A tleap script that builds the chain and sets N, CA, C and O, in Angstrom:
source leaprc.protein.ff14SB
mol = sequence {
  NMET THR GLN TYR ALA THR TRP THR GLY ALA
  SER GLY ARG GLN TYR GLU PHE GLN ILE ASP
  GLY ILE GLY SER GLN TYR ARG SER VAL PRO
  GLY ILE TYR MET PHE VAL ARG SER GLN ASN
  GLU ARG TRP TYR SER LEU TYR VAL GLY GLN
  THR ASN ASP PHE ASN TYR ARG ILE ASN THR
  ALA LEU LYS SER HIE ASN ALA TRP GLN CYS
  VAL SER LEU ARG GLY ALA SER HIE LEU ALA
  THR LEU VAL THR SER GLY THR GLU ARG GLU
  ARG ILE ALA LEU GLU THR ASP LEU ARG HIE
  GLY LEU ASN PRO PRO CYS ASN GLN CGLN
}
set mol.1.N position { -46.672 -6.322 -22.883 }
set mol.1.CA position { -47.224 -5.406 -23.861 }
set mol.1.C position { -46.195 -4.321 -24.171 }
set mol.1.O position { -45.653 -3.688 -23.265 }
set mol.2.N position { -45.940 -4.120 -25.432 }
set mol.2.CA position { -44.984 -3.108 -25.866 }
set mol.2.C position { -45.612 -1.728 -25.739 }
set mol.2.O position { -46.779 -1.522 -26.072 }
set mol.3.N position { -44.816 -0.795 -25.253 }
set mol.3.CA position { -45.296 0.566 -25.039 }
set mol.3.C position { -44.676 1.494 -26.083 }
set mol.3.O position { -43.513 1.336 -26.453 }
set mol.4.N position { -45.465 2.463 -26.554 }
set mol.4.CA position { -45.007 3.421 -27.547 }
set mol.4.C position { -45.359 4.832 -27.109 }
set mol.4.O position { -46.299 5.044 -26.343 }
set mol.5.N position { -44.587 5.797 -27.607 }
set mol.5.CA position { -44.879 7.211 -27.362 }
set mol.5.C position { -44.473 7.984 -28.606 }
set mol.5.O position { -43.585 7.570 -29.351 }
set mol.6.N position { -45.133 9.109 -28.818 }
set mol.6.CA position { -44.884 9.935 -29.996 }
set mol.6.C position { -44.286 11.267 -29.578 }
set mol.6.O position { -44.748 11.904 -28.632 }
set mol.7.N position { -43.243 11.678 -30.304 }
set mol.7.CA position { -42.624 12.986 -30.102 }
set mol.7.C position { -42.665 13.744 -31.420 }
set mol.7.O position { -42.681 13.139 -32.492 }
set mol.8.N position { -42.684 15.075 -31.337 }
set mol.8.CA position { -42.759 15.927 -32.517 }
set mol.8.C position { -41.464 16.707 -32.673 }
set mol.8.O position { -40.972 17.309 -31.718 }
set mol.9.N position { -40.913 16.692 -33.886 }
set mol.9.CA position { -39.701 17.434 -34.189 }
set mol.9.C position { -40.011 18.890 -34.502 }
set mol.9.O position { -41.176 19.278 -34.578 }
set mol.10.N position { -38.976 19.692 -34.682 }
set mol.10.CA position { -39.129 21.106 -35.010 }
set mol.10.C position { -39.881 21.296 -36.324 }
set mol.10.O position { -40.543 22.315 -36.522 }
set mol.11.N position { -39.781 20.326 -37.212 }
set mol.11.CA position { -40.448 20.390 -38.514 }
set mol.11.C position { -41.955 20.180 -38.413 }
set mol.11.O position { -42.689 20.448 -39.364 }
set mol.12.N position { -42.416 19.700 -37.255 }
set mol.12.CA position { -43.818 19.347 -37.084 }
set mol.12.C position { -44.083 17.873 -37.347 }
set mol.12.O position { -45.183 17.379 -37.099 }
set mol.13.N position { -43.071 17.171 -37.852 }
set mol.13.CA position { -43.213 15.741 -38.111 }
set mol.13.C position { -43.261 14.977 -36.796 }
set mol.13.O position { -42.525 15.285 -35.859 }
set mol.14.N position { -44.133 13.978 -36.736 }
set mol.14.CA position { -44.259 13.152 -35.541 }
set mol.14.C position { -43.558 11.819 -35.742 }
set mol.14.O position { -43.576 11.240 -36.829 }
set mol.15.N position { -42.939 11.347 -34.664 }
set mol.15.CA position { -42.173 10.109 -34.683 }
set mol.15.C position { -42.657 9.218 -33.540 }
set mol.15.O position { -42.758 9.665 -32.397 }
set mol.16.N position { -42.952 7.962 -33.855 }
set mol.16.CA position { -43.400 7.021 -32.834 }
set mol.16.C position { -42.230 6.134 -32.413 }
set mol.16.O position { -41.617 5.462 -33.243 }
set mol.17.N position { -41.934 6.141 -31.132 }
set mol.17.CA position { -40.821 5.391 -30.558 }
set mol.17.C position { -41.337 4.262 -29.674 }
set mol.17.O position { -42.387 4.372 -29.041 }
set mol.18.N position { -40.579 3.188 -29.648 }
set mol.18.CA position { -40.843 2.102 -28.706 }
set mol.18.C position { -40.151 2.429 -27.395 }
set mol.18.O position { -39.013 2.900 -27.400 }
set mol.19.N position { -40.815 2.188 -26.274 }
set mol.19.CA position { -40.271 2.480 -24.946 }
set mol.19.C position { -39.890 1.173 -24.257 }
set mol.19.O position { -40.699 0.250 -24.163 }
set mol.20.N position { -38.639 1.106 -23.774 }
set mol.20.CA position { -38.154 -0.059 -23.034 }
set mol.20.C position { -37.338 0.422 -21.839 }
set mol.20.O position { -36.758 1.507 -21.877 }
set mol.21.N position { -37.291 -0.365 -20.804 }
set mol.21.CA position { -36.482 -0.034 -19.641 }
set mol.21.C position { -35.001 -0.040 -19.982 }
set mol.21.O position { -34.552 -0.815 -20.826 }
set mol.22.N position { -34.251 0.825 -19.323 }
set mol.22.CA position { -32.799 0.814 -19.504 }
set mol.22.C position { -32.291 -0.553 -19.071 }
set mol.22.O position { -32.671 -1.057 -18.014 }
set mol.23.N position { -31.441 -1.143 -19.881 }
set mol.23.CA position { -30.929 -2.486 -19.627 }
set mol.23.C position { -31.569 -3.527 -20.522 }
set mol.23.O position { -31.120 -4.673 -20.562 }
set mol.24.N position { -32.631 -3.135 -21.254 }
set mol.24.CA position { -33.224 -4.052 -22.227 }
set mol.24.C position { -32.200 -4.346 -23.308 }
set mol.24.O position { -31.326 -3.526 -23.588 }
set mol.25.N position { -32.310 -5.494 -23.900 }
set mol.25.CA position { -31.378 -5.877 -24.962 }
set mol.25.C position { -31.884 -5.387 -26.311 }
set mol.25.O position { -33.077 -5.443 -26.607 }
set mol.26.N position { -30.948 -4.908 -27.120 }
set mol.26.CA position { -31.276 -4.375 -28.439 }
set mol.26.C position { -30.484 -5.100 -29.511 }
set mol.26.O position { -29.387 -5.597 -29.259 }
set mol.27.N position { -31.048 -5.155 -30.705 }
set mol.27.CA position { -30.374 -5.756 -31.851 }
set mol.27.C position { -29.370 -4.764 -32.436 }
set mol.27.O position { -29.409 -3.576 -32.117 }
set mol.28.N position { -28.492 -5.244 -33.272 }
set mol.28.CA position { -27.495 -4.406 -33.943 }
set mol.28.C position { -28.102 -3.791 -35.198 }
set mol.28.O position { -27.748 -4.164 -36.317 }
set mol.29.N position { -29.012 -2.853 -35.004 }
set mol.29.CA position { -29.673 -2.152 -36.109 }
set mol.29.C position { -29.534 -0.650 -35.891 }
set mol.29.O position { -29.350 -0.208 -34.757 }
set mol.30.N position { -29.620 0.143 -36.961 }
set mol.30.CA position { -29.481 1.585 -36.834 }
set mol.30.C position { -30.788 2.263 -36.413 }
set mol.30.O position { -31.881 1.733 -36.609 }
set mol.31.N position { -30.634 3.456 -35.826 }
set mol.31.CA position { -31.827 4.206 -35.478 }
set mol.31.C position { -31.557 5.405 -34.600 }
set mol.31.O position { -30.415 5.812 -34.384 }
set mol.32.N position { -32.642 5.955 -34.103 }
set mol.32.CA position { -32.637 7.106 -33.210 }
set mol.32.C position { -33.043 6.603 -31.828 }
set mol.32.O position { -33.909 5.738 -31.702 }
set mol.33.N position { -32.409 7.154 -30.796 }
set mol.33.CA position { -32.768 6.750 -29.437 }
set mol.33.C position { -32.856 7.981 -28.546 }
set mol.33.O position { -32.250 9.017 -28.821 }
set mol.34.N position { -33.614 7.840 -27.488 }
set mol.34.CA position { -33.728 8.905 -26.495 }
set mol.34.C position { -33.700 8.287 -25.100 }
set mol.34.O position { -34.320 7.252 -24.854 }
set mol.35.N position { -32.980 8.929 -24.202 }
set mol.35.CA position { -33.109 8.608 -22.791 }
set mol.35.C position { -34.321 9.393 -22.311 }
set mol.35.O position { -34.413 10.598 -22.547 }
set mol.36.N position { -35.251 8.722 -21.639 }
set mol.36.CA position { -36.502 9.366 -21.233 }
set mol.36.C position { -36.849 9.038 -19.788 }
set mol.36.O position { -36.334 8.092 -19.193 }
set mol.37.N position { -37.729 9.844 -19.262 }
set mol.37.CA position { -38.301 9.572 -17.939 }
set mol.37.C position { -39.782 9.877 -17.999 }
set mol.37.O position { -40.242 10.636 -18.853 }
set mol.38.N position { -40.514 9.284 -17.094 }
set mol.38.CA position { -41.953 9.478 -17.038 }
set mol.38.C position { -42.304 10.364 -15.847 }
set mol.38.O position { -41.757 10.217 -14.755 }
set mol.39.N position { -43.222 11.277 -16.088 }
set mol.39.CA position { -43.720 12.127 -15.009 }
set mol.39.C position { -45.178 12.434 -15.303 }
set mol.39.O position { -45.516 12.865 -16.405 }
set mol.40.N position { -46.044 12.213 -14.318 }
set mol.40.CA position { -47.479 12.449 -14.480 }
set mol.40.C position { -48.031 11.748 -15.728 }
set mol.40.O position { -48.797 12.331 -16.495 }
set mol.41.N position { -47.624 10.485 -15.913 }
set mol.41.CA position { -48.086 9.639 -17.008 }
set mol.41.C position { -47.727 10.198 -18.390 }
set mol.41.O position { -48.424 9.938 -19.371 }
set mol.42.N position { -46.641 10.962 -18.457 }
set mol.42.CA position { -46.158 11.517 -19.726 }
set mol.42.C position { -44.656 11.271 -19.821 }
set mol.42.O position { -43.948 11.357 -18.818 }
set mol.43.N position { -44.165 10.963 -21.029 }
set mol.43.CA position { -42.746 10.729 -21.246 }
set mol.43.C position { -42.044 12.022 -21.631 }
set mol.43.O position { -42.550 12.801 -22.439 }
set mol.44.N position { -40.863 12.243 -21.039 }
set mol.44.CA position { -40.044 13.421 -21.323 }
set mol.44.C position { -38.677 12.985 -21.828 }
set mol.44.O position { -38.038 12.101 -21.258 }
set mol.45.N position { -38.245 13.621 -22.904 }
set mol.45.CA position { -36.945 13.314 -23.493 }
set mol.45.C position { -35.848 14.081 -22.765 }
set mol.45.O position { -35.939 15.294 -22.575 }
set mol.46.N position { -34.807 13.351 -22.361 }
set mol.46.CA position { -33.661 13.968 -21.698 }
set mol.46.C position { -32.463 14.086 -22.634 }
set mol.46.O position { -31.605 14.949 -22.447 }
set mol.47.N position { -32.408 13.220 -23.638 }
set mol.47.CA position { -31.293 13.215 -24.586 }
set mol.47.C position { -31.739 12.508 -25.851 }
set mol.47.O position { -32.411 11.479 -25.786 }
set mol.48.N position { -31.368 13.055 -27.006 }
set mol.48.CA position { -31.654 12.435 -28.301 }
set mol.48.C position { -30.326 12.110 -28.976 }
set mol.48.O position { -29.428 12.950 -29.019 }
set mol.49.N position { -30.201 10.900 -29.501 }
set mol.49.CA position { -28.993 10.500 -30.214 }
set mol.49.C position { -29.325 9.584 -31.379 }
set mol.49.O position { -30.459 9.130 -31.528 }
set mol.50.N position { -28.321 9.322 -32.199 }
set mol.50.CA position { -28.483 8.392 -33.312 }
set mol.50.C position { -27.315 7.419 -33.306 }
set mol.50.O position { -26.232 7.730 -32.809 }
set mol.51.N position { -27.544 6.253 -33.855 }
set mol.51.CA position { -26.500 5.229 -33.879 }
set mol.51.C position { -26.684 4.313 -35.085 }
set mol.51.O position { -27.785 4.178 -35.617 }
set mol.52.N position { -25.610 3.699 -35.498 }
set mol.52.CA position { -25.725 2.674 -36.537 }
set mol.52.C position { -25.850 1.287 -35.918 }
set mol.52.O position { -25.985 0.296 -36.636 }
set mol.53.N position { -25.805 1.210 -34.547 }
set mol.53.CA position { -25.844 -0.082 -33.869 }
set mol.53.C position { -26.392 0.083 -32.450 }
set mol.53.O position { -25.647 0.398 -31.522 }
set mol.54.N position { -27.699 -0.133 -32.292 }
set mol.54.CA position { -28.319 -0.028 -30.967 }
set mol.54.C position { -27.617 -0.922 -29.947 }
set mol.54.O position { -27.359 -0.497 -28.821 }
set mol.55.N position { -27.309 -2.150 -30.336 }
set mol.55.CA position { -26.693 -3.080 -29.398 }
set mol.55.C position { -25.427 -2.494 -28.784 }
set mol.55.O position { -25.251 -2.526 -27.566 }
set mol.56.N position { -24.552 -1.963 -29.619 }
set mol.56.CA position { -23.309 -1.407 -29.090 }
set mol.56.C position { -23.566 -0.123 -28.297 }
set mol.56.O position { -23.108 0.001 -27.161 }
set mol.57.N position { -24.283 0.821 -28.875 }
set mol.57.CA position { -24.409 2.151 -28.270 }
set mol.57.C position { -25.179 2.146 -26.958 }
set mol.57.O position { -24.793 2.848 -26.023 }
set mol.58.N position { -26.251 1.379 -26.866 }
set mol.58.CA position { -27.068 1.456 -25.642 }
set mol.58.C position { -27.101 0.163 -24.837 }
set mol.58.O position { -27.882 0.032 -23.895 }
set mol.59.N position { -26.262 -0.779 -25.206 }
set mol.59.CA position { -26.043 -1.957 -24.370 }
set mol.59.C position { -24.585 -1.991 -23.936 }
set mol.59.O position { -24.275 -1.742 -22.771 }
set mol.60.N position { -23.693 -2.296 -24.865 }
set mol.60.CA position { -22.275 -2.471 -24.571 }
set mol.60.C position { -21.623 -1.207 -24.008 }
set mol.60.O position { -20.921 -1.274 -22.999 }
set mol.61.N position { -21.845 -0.066 -24.645 }
set mol.61.CA position { -21.144 1.175 -24.283 }
set mol.61.C position { -22.002 2.133 -23.462 }
set mol.61.O position { -21.682 3.320 -23.389 }
set mol.62.N position { -23.066 1.661 -22.851 }
set mol.62.CA position { -23.995 2.543 -22.148 }
set mol.62.C position { -23.318 3.383 -21.069 }
set mol.62.O position { -23.483 4.602 -21.044 }
set mol.63.N position { -22.572 2.757 -20.191 }
set mol.63.CA position { -21.986 3.483 -19.054 }
set mol.63.C position { -20.912 4.487 -19.479 }
set mol.63.O position { -20.569 5.385 -18.711 }
set mol.64.N position { -20.378 4.342 -20.703 }
set mol.64.CA position { -19.393 5.311 -21.183 }
set mol.64.C position { -20.029 6.344 -22.115 }
set mol.64.O position { -19.320 7.150 -22.719 }
set mol.65.N position { -21.347 6.327 -22.237 }
set mol.65.CA position { -22.053 7.286 -23.086 }
set mol.65.C position { -21.797 8.695 -22.564 }
set mol.65.O position { -21.831 8.929 -21.356 }
set mol.66.N position { -21.542 9.631 -23.470 }
set mol.66.CA position { -21.218 11.005 -23.064 }
set mol.66.C position { -22.327 11.682 -22.261 }
set mol.66.O position { -22.041 12.618 -21.515 }
set mol.67.N position { -23.572 11.247 -22.384 }
set mol.67.CA position { -24.682 11.866 -21.650 }
set mol.67.C position { -25.116 11.044 -20.439 }
set mol.67.O position { -26.071 11.417 -19.757 }
set mol.68.N position { -24.434 9.933 -20.158 }
set mol.68.CA position { -24.889 9.017 -19.104 }
set mol.68.C position { -25.042 9.718 -17.754 }
set mol.68.O position { -26.063 9.547 -17.089 }
set mol.69.N position { -24.061 10.491 -17.345 }
set mol.69.CA position { -24.145 11.156 -16.040 }
set mol.69.C position { -25.329 12.124 -15.993 }
set mol.69.O position { -26.071 12.151 -15.012 }
set mol.70.N position { -25.503 12.905 -17.039 }
set mol.70.CA position { -26.598 13.868 -17.084 }
set mol.70.C position { -27.959 13.170 -17.030 }
set mol.70.O position { -28.816 13.558 -16.236 }
set mol.71.N position { -28.166 12.157 -17.856 }
set mol.71.CA position { -29.471 11.492 -17.873 }
set mol.71.C position { -29.720 10.724 -16.582 }
set mol.71.O position { -30.861 10.618 -16.131 }
set mol.72.N position { -28.664 10.191 -15.989 }
set mol.72.CA position { -28.824 9.484 -14.706 }
set mol.72.C position { -29.263 10.447 -13.616 }
set mol.72.O position { -30.172 10.149 -12.840 }
set mol.73.N position { -28.616 11.600 -13.561 }
set mol.73.CA position { -28.970 12.597 -12.546 }
set mol.73.C position { -30.375 13.152 -12.733 }
set mol.73.O position { -31.004 13.600 -11.774 }
set mol.74.N position { -30.860 13.123 -13.955 }
set mol.74.CA position { -32.194 13.655 -14.252 }
set mol.74.C position { -33.279 12.580 -14.231 }
set mol.74.O position { -34.429 12.851 -14.578 }
set mol.75.N position { -32.920 11.375 -13.829 }
set mol.75.CA position { -33.915 10.331 -13.608 }
set mol.75.C position { -34.318 9.498 -14.810 }
set mol.75.O position { -35.426 8.964 -14.841 }
set mol.76.N position { -33.447 9.376 -15.797 }
set mol.76.CA position { -33.777 8.526 -16.951 }
set mol.76.C position { -34.025 7.095 -16.478 }
set mol.76.O position { -33.207 6.514 -15.765 }
set mol.77.N position { -35.140 6.551 -16.874 }
set mol.77.CA position { -35.482 5.186 -16.483 }
set mol.77.C position { -35.710 4.286 -17.689 }
set mol.77.O position { -35.725 3.062 -17.563 }
set mol.78.N position { -35.886 4.893 -18.855 }
set mol.78.CA position { -36.224 4.139 -20.054 }
set mol.78.C position { -35.493 4.693 -21.275 }
set mol.78.O position { -34.949 5.797 -21.261 }
set mol.79.N position { -35.505 3.886 -22.320 }
set mol.79.CA position { -35.005 4.299 -23.622 }
set mol.79.C position { -36.156 4.248 -24.608 }
set mol.79.O position { -36.962 3.318 -24.605 }
set mol.80.N position { -36.215 5.263 -25.448 }
set mol.80.CA position { -37.170 5.283 -26.552 }
set mol.80.C position { -36.363 5.044 -27.817 }
set mol.80.O position { -35.362 5.723 -28.045 }
set mol.81.N position { -36.774 4.098 -28.637 }
set mol.81.CA position { -36.006 3.767 -29.842 }
set mol.81.C position { -36.897 3.784 -31.078 }
set mol.81.O position { -38.076 3.431 -31.036 }
set mol.82.N position { -36.278 4.213 -32.187 }
set mol.82.CA position { -36.929 4.240 -33.483 }
set mol.82.C position { -35.947 3.655 -34.484 }
set mol.82.O position { -34.933 4.277 -34.800 }
set mol.83.N position { -36.244 2.464 -34.982 }
set mol.83.CA position { -35.382 1.817 -35.966 }
set mol.83.C position { -35.555 2.540 -37.294 }
set mol.83.O position { -36.675 2.819 -37.724 }
set mol.84.N position { -34.417 2.842 -37.944 }
set mol.84.CA position { -34.447 3.498 -39.246 }
set mol.84.C position { -33.610 2.699 -40.234 }
set mol.84.O position { -32.694 1.974 -39.845 }
set mol.85.N position { -33.932 2.837 -41.507 }
set mol.85.CA position { -33.171 2.121 -42.523 }
set mol.85.C position { -32.348 3.072 -43.384 }
set mol.85.O position { -31.711 2.639 -44.345 }
set mol.86.N position { -32.353 4.357 -43.055 }
set mol.86.CA position { -31.654 5.345 -43.866 }
set mol.86.C position { -30.166 5.406 -43.592 }
set mol.86.O position { -29.620 4.642 -42.795 }
set mol.87.N position { -29.537 6.328 -44.268 }
set mol.87.CA position { -28.102 6.556 -44.121 }
set mol.87.C position { -27.814 7.326 -42.833 }
set mol.87.O position { -28.725 7.818 -42.167 }
set mol.88.N position { -26.531 7.417 -42.499 }
set mol.88.CA position { -26.140 8.197 -41.324 }
set mol.88.C position { -26.595 9.648 -41.480 }
set mol.88.O position { -27.065 10.258 -40.520 }
set mol.89.N position { -26.459 10.194 -42.665 }
set mol.89.CA position { -26.890 11.572 -42.913 }
set mol.89.C position { -28.386 11.741 -42.621 }
set mol.89.O position { -28.797 12.742 -42.035 }
set mol.90.N position { -29.189 10.769 -43.029 }
set mol.90.CA position { -30.633 10.828 -42.767 }
set mol.90.C position { -30.933 10.692 -41.275 }
set mol.90.O position { -31.835 11.348 -40.755 }
set mol.91.N position { -30.164 9.827 -40.581 }
set mol.91.CA position { -30.351 9.692 -39.127 }
set mol.91.C position { -29.991 10.991 -38.414 }
set mol.91.O position { -30.690 11.406 -37.489 }
set mol.92.N position { -28.918 11.628 -38.833 }
set mol.92.CA position { -28.511 12.891 -38.209 }
set mol.92.C position { -29.570 13.964 -38.441 }
set mol.92.O position { -29.852 14.753 -37.540 }
set mol.93.N position { -30.157 14.006 -39.630 }
set mol.93.CA position { -31.216 14.979 -39.913 }
set mol.93.C position { -32.432 14.739 -39.009 }
set mol.93.O position { -33.016 15.689 -38.487 }
set mol.94.N position { -32.810 13.477 -38.828 }
set mol.94.CA position { -33.936 13.138 -37.966 }
set mol.94.C position { -33.617 13.491 -36.506 }
set mol.94.O position { -34.444 14.069 -35.802 }
set mol.95.N position { -32.412 13.134 -36.070 }
set mol.95.CA position { -31.984 13.464 -34.702 }
set mol.95.C position { -32.019 14.976 -34.487 }
set mol.95.O position { -32.494 15.443 -33.451 }
set mol.96.N position { -31.525 15.738 -35.448 }
set mol.96.CA position { -31.498 17.195 -35.343 }
set mol.96.C position { -32.911 17.759 -35.270 }
set mol.96.O position { -33.174 18.668 -34.483 }
set mol.97.N position { -33.819 17.234 -36.079 }
set mol.97.CA position { -35.219 17.665 -36.042 }
set mol.97.C position { -35.794 17.473 -34.644 }
set mol.97.O position { -36.447 18.368 -34.106 }
set mol.98.N position { -35.548 16.305 -34.059 }
set mol.98.CA position { -36.064 16.031 -32.710 }
set mol.98.C position { -35.380 16.901 -31.652 }
set mol.98.O position { -36.051 17.448 -30.776 }
set mol.99.N position { -34.061 17.032 -31.726 }
set mol.99.CA position { -33.351 17.875 -30.743 }
set mol.99.C position { -33.874 19.302 -30.769 }
set mol.99.O position { -34.101 19.902 -29.718 }
set mol.100.N position { -34.066 19.845 -31.958 }
set mol.100.CA position { -34.554 21.229 -32.070 }
set mol.100.C position { -36.008 21.358 -31.641 }
set mol.100.O position { -36.412 22.404 -31.134 }
set mol.101.N position { -36.784 20.327 -31.834 }
set mol.101.CA position { -38.190 20.354 -31.418 }
set mol.101.C position { -38.395 20.122 -29.937 }
set mol.101.O position { -39.322 20.670 -29.340 }
set mol.102.N position { -37.527 19.306 -29.335 }
set mol.102.CA position { -37.688 18.915 -27.936 }
set mol.102.C position { -36.786 19.665 -26.971 }
set mol.102.O position { -37.123 19.822 -25.797 }
set mol.103.N position { -35.651 20.127 -27.454 }
set mol.103.CA position { -34.664 20.809 -26.620 }
set mol.103.C position { -34.352 20.018 -25.347 }
set mol.103.O position { -34.501 20.549 -24.246 }
set mol.104.N position { -33.921 18.755 -25.476 }
set mol.104.CA position { -33.653 17.930 -24.302 }
set mol.104.C position { -32.478 18.494 -23.494 }
set mol.104.O position { -31.490 18.944 -24.073 }
set mol.105.N position { -32.579 18.472 -22.181 }
set mol.105.CA position { -31.577 19.119 -21.324 }
set mol.105.C position { -30.175 18.515 -21.381 }
set mol.105.O position { -29.205 19.197 -21.050 }
set mol.106.N position { -30.048 17.268 -21.787 }
set mol.106.CA position { -28.722 16.637 -21.780 }
set mol.106.C position { -28.024 16.658 -23.142 }
set mol.106.O position { -26.928 16.113 -23.276 }
set mol.107.N position { -28.634 17.273 -24.145 }
set mol.107.CA position { -27.980 17.463 -25.435 }
set mol.107.C position { -27.258 18.807 -25.402 }
set mol.107.O position { -27.891 19.862 -25.356 }
set mol.108.N position { -25.965 18.756 -25.425 }
set mol.108.CA position { -25.176 19.993 -25.407 }
set mol.108.C position { -24.310 20.000 -26.654 }
set mol.108.O position { -23.127 19.666 -26.597 }
set mol.109.N position { -24.892 20.375 -27.767 }
set mol.109.CA position { -24.171 20.396 -29.046 }
set mol.109.C position { -24.218 21.784 -29.627 }
set mol.109.O position { -23.671 22.021 -30.704 }
savepdb mol mol.pdb
quit
């Protein structure tokens, strides 16, 4: 059974993400992703990012991800993904909305 969770950006807009364990295989599609952990039956975002290729960013290049050490130390166990069809500019705007709304501890921008 596929699991989903909803997060709210600074704009008040809600986004529904699919939750998968770290190491799950992803297609080469663009979108927004978050490293997350569960506590008391609730999902917490540790890092928000965007990519034009889920397969490369969170499969192939996972261990070299700039936030990998931070999210690992904070107990990230899953990835939340939201496939988008927009441009990079639109993905960055969505990522920024979520970062400002969630203030994840491993985003240092």
